[in-house]
C-alpha positions as CSV (number, residue, x, y, z in Angstrom):
1,M,30.0,-0.3,31.3
2,H,27.5,-1.7,33.5
3,D,23.7,-1.1,33.4
4,H,24.1,0.4,36.9
5,E,26.4,2.5,35.7
6,I,24.8,4.1,33.3
7,I,21.8,4.6,35.5
8,A,24.1,6.7,38.0
9,L,25.4,8.7,35.3
10,Y,21.5,9.3,34.1
11,E,21.1,10.0,37.7
12,T,23.5,12.8,38.1
13,R,22.9,14.4,34.4
14,N,26.0,13.4,33.3
15,E,26.1,13.2,28.8
16,Q,28.1,10.4,29.0
17,A,25.0,8.4,30.5
18,V,23.7,8.9,26.3
19,A,27.0,7.6,24.2
20,E,26.9,4.8,26.8
21,M,23.5,4.0,25.8
22,Q,24.3,4.5,22.5
23,A,27.2,1.9,22.5
24,R,25.8,-1.2,24.5
25,Y,22.0,-0.4,23.4
26,G,21.9,2.2,20.2
27,N,21.3,-1.4,17.7
28,Y,19.2,-3.2,20.1
29,G,16.4,-0.4,20.3
30,F,17.1,0.2,16.6
31,S,16.6,-3.2,15.8
32,I,13.0,-3.3,17.5
33,A,12.2,0.3,15.9
34,Y,12.7,-1.3,12.5
35,N,11.0,-4.1,12.8
36,I,8.2,-2.1,13.4
37,L,8.5,0.7,11.3
38,G,10.2,-1.1,8.1
39,S,11.9,2.1,7.5
40,S,15.4,3.0,8.9
41,E,15.0,6.5,9.1
42,D,11.9,6.5,11.2
43,A,14.1,3.2,13.0
44,E,16.4,5.9,13.8
45,E,14.4,8.8,14.7
46,C,12.6,6.6,17.8
47,V,15.7,5.8,18.7
48,N,17.1,9.3,19.1
49,D,13.7,10.4,20.4
50,G,14.1,7.2,23.0
51,Y,17.2,8.4,24.1
52,L,15.2,11.9,25.5
53,R,12.7,9.9,26.4
54,L,15.4,8.1,28.5
55,W,17.2,11.1,29.9
56,N,14.0,12.5,31.2
57,S,12.5,9.0,32.8
58,I,15.9,8.7,34.5
59,P,15.2,9.9,37.4
60,P,12.6,9.9,38.9
61,Q,12.2,5.9,37.6
62,K,15.2,3.9,38.5
63,P,15.2,0.6,36.4
64,E,16.1,-2.8,37.4
65,V,16.7,-4.1,34.1
66,L,17.9,-1.2,31.8
67,C,18.0,-3.1,28.2
68,A,13.8,-3.8,29.4
69,F,13.2,-0.5,30.2
70,W,15.0,0.8,26.9
71,G,13.2,-1.7,24.7
72,K,10.1,-0.5,26.2
73,I,10.7,3.0,25.4
74,V,11.9,2.7,21.8
75,R,9.0,-0.2,21.1
76,N,6.2,2.2,22.6
77,L,7.4,5.7,20.6
78,A,7.6,3.0,17.3
79,L,4.2,2.0,17.5
80,N,3.0,5.4,18.6
81,R,4.7,6.7,15.3
82,Y,3.4,3.1,13.2
83,K,-0.5,4.5,14.3
84,H,0.5,8.0,13.4
85,F,1.5,6.3,9.6
86,T,-1.3,4.1,9.0
87,A,-3.8,7.5,9.6
88,Q,-2.2,8.2,7.0
89,K,-2.7,5.1,5.1
90,R,0.6,4.1,5.0
91,N,1.1,0.5,5.7
92,L,4.6,-0.4,7.4
93,G,6.4,-3.3,9.0
94,Q,4.9,-6.9,10.9
95,I,2.0,-4.9,13.0
96,P,-0.9,-6.1,10.9
97,L,0.3,-9.8,10.1
98,A,1.4,-10.0,13.8
99,L,-1.9,-8.9,15.3
100,S,-4.0,-10.9,12.7
101,E,-2.2,-14.4,14.1
102,L,-3.8,-13.3,17.4
103,E,-7.2,-12.0,16.9
104,D,-8.4,-15.3,17.6
105,C,-6.3,-15.4,21.3
106,I,-6.3,-11.8,22.1
107,T,-9.2,-9.4,23.2
108,P,-8.7,-6.1,21.4
109,A,-7.3,-3.5,23.2
110,H,-10.4,-1.3,22.4
111,S,-13.2,-3.8,23.9
112,L,-11.4,-4.0,26.6
113,Q,-13.3,-2.4,30.1
114,T,-10.8,-1.1,32.5
115,A,-6.9,-1.2,32.9
116,T,-7.8,-4.0,35.8
117,E,-8.8,-6.4,32.8
118,C,-5.6,-5.4,30.8
119,R,-3.2,-6.2,34.4
120,E,-5.4,-9.6,35.0
121,I,-4.8,-10.8,30.6
122,T,-1.6,-9.4,31.0
123,A,-1.0,-12.1,34.2
124,S,-2.2,-14.8,32.7
125,I,0.1,-14.7,29.5
126,N,2.8,-14.0,31.5
127,R,2.2,-17.4,33.5
128,F,1.1,-19.2,30.5
129,L,4.4,-18.3,28.6
130,K,6.2,-19.6,32.0
131,E,4.6,-22.8,31.0
132,Q,5.8,-23.1,27.7
133,T,9.1,-24.7,26.4
134,A,12.4,-21.9,26.4
135,E,12.0,-22.3,22.2
136,N,8.7,-22.0,21.9
137,R,8.4,-18.9,24.5
138,I,11.4,-17.4,22.4
139,I,9.7,-17.5,19.3
140,F,6.1,-16.3,20.5
141,I,8.1,-13.6,21.8
142,K,10.2,-12.6,18.9
143,R,6.5,-12.3,17.1
144,Y,4.3,-11.0,19.6
145,W,6.7,-8.7,21.1
146,Y,9.6,-7.7,19.1
147,L,7.4,-8.2,15.8
148,I,10.4,-10.0,14.1
149,S,8.9,-11.5,10.5
150,V,8.8,-15.7,10.6
151,E,12.1,-15.4,8.3
152,Q,13.9,-13.5,10.3
153,I,12.9,-15.8,13.8
154,A,14.1,-19.1,11.5
155,T,17.2,-17.8,10.6
156,Q,18.2,-16.2,14.0
157,L,16.8,-19.5,15.4
158,Q,18.5,-21.9,12.7
159,I,15.4,-23.7,12.4
160,S,13.0,-23.9,9.0
161,E,10.3,-21.4,8.8
162,S,7.8,-24.2,8.9
163,K,9.1,-25.0,12.4
164,V,8.3,-21.6,13.3
165,K,4.7,-21.4,11.6
166,S,3.8,-24.4,13.3
167,S,5.2,-23.5,16.9
168,L,3.1,-20.1,16.9
169,F,0.2,-21.8,15.7
170,R,0.3,-23.9,18.4
171,T,1.0,-21.6,20.6
172,R,-1.4,-19.4,20.3
173,N,-4.4,-22.2,20.4
174,K,-2.8,-23.4,23.8
175,L,-2.8,-19.5,24.7
176,K,-6.3,-19.6,23.6
177,S,-7.1,-22.0,25.8
178,H,-5.3,-21.5,28.8
179,L,-7.4,-17.8,28.4
180,L,-10.7,-19.4,28.2
181,K,-9.6,-21.9,31.3
182,E,-8.5,-19.1,33.6
183,G,-12.4,-17.5,32.5
184,I,-10.9,-14.9,30.4
185,S,-13.9,-14.6,28.0
186,L,-12.5,-13.6,24.2
């Protein structure tokens, strides 16, 4: 079933929409949540919560890219669960390591003054990523959006871990220069 057909099922409140989502994008959602949380049980709960969130979101929203909309929902649920766990002093997933790698490039979210600054930084990062080679962009997004480990990225792309690490290092340095050039203070 195509995405627009699944969206139509959600819009008509047909419960078959959830089954179709699970068949088409269930594993995708699970992998996003698992990379963040490092726990199958917690990832599965996020995916199930995601189905409910999706049910409540369509309508009124009508996503243009269902896969991306779904990924964002599950990612946000997993990040919220991660915040809850770390408040209880659990240490899960790839978040601490990935954030520590980016701390020289990106301003911490709590120090941003306005939502406008967040949008400007996001737009700048998107422009930067469009200028990168496909491989560097894929590696960067897999690491910092999907929070996939360096080892998993190397396996998925069939390249060495050192190549992944080098690519990430060079791309972070280029990003830092790009942000400074655009007048975004770090």
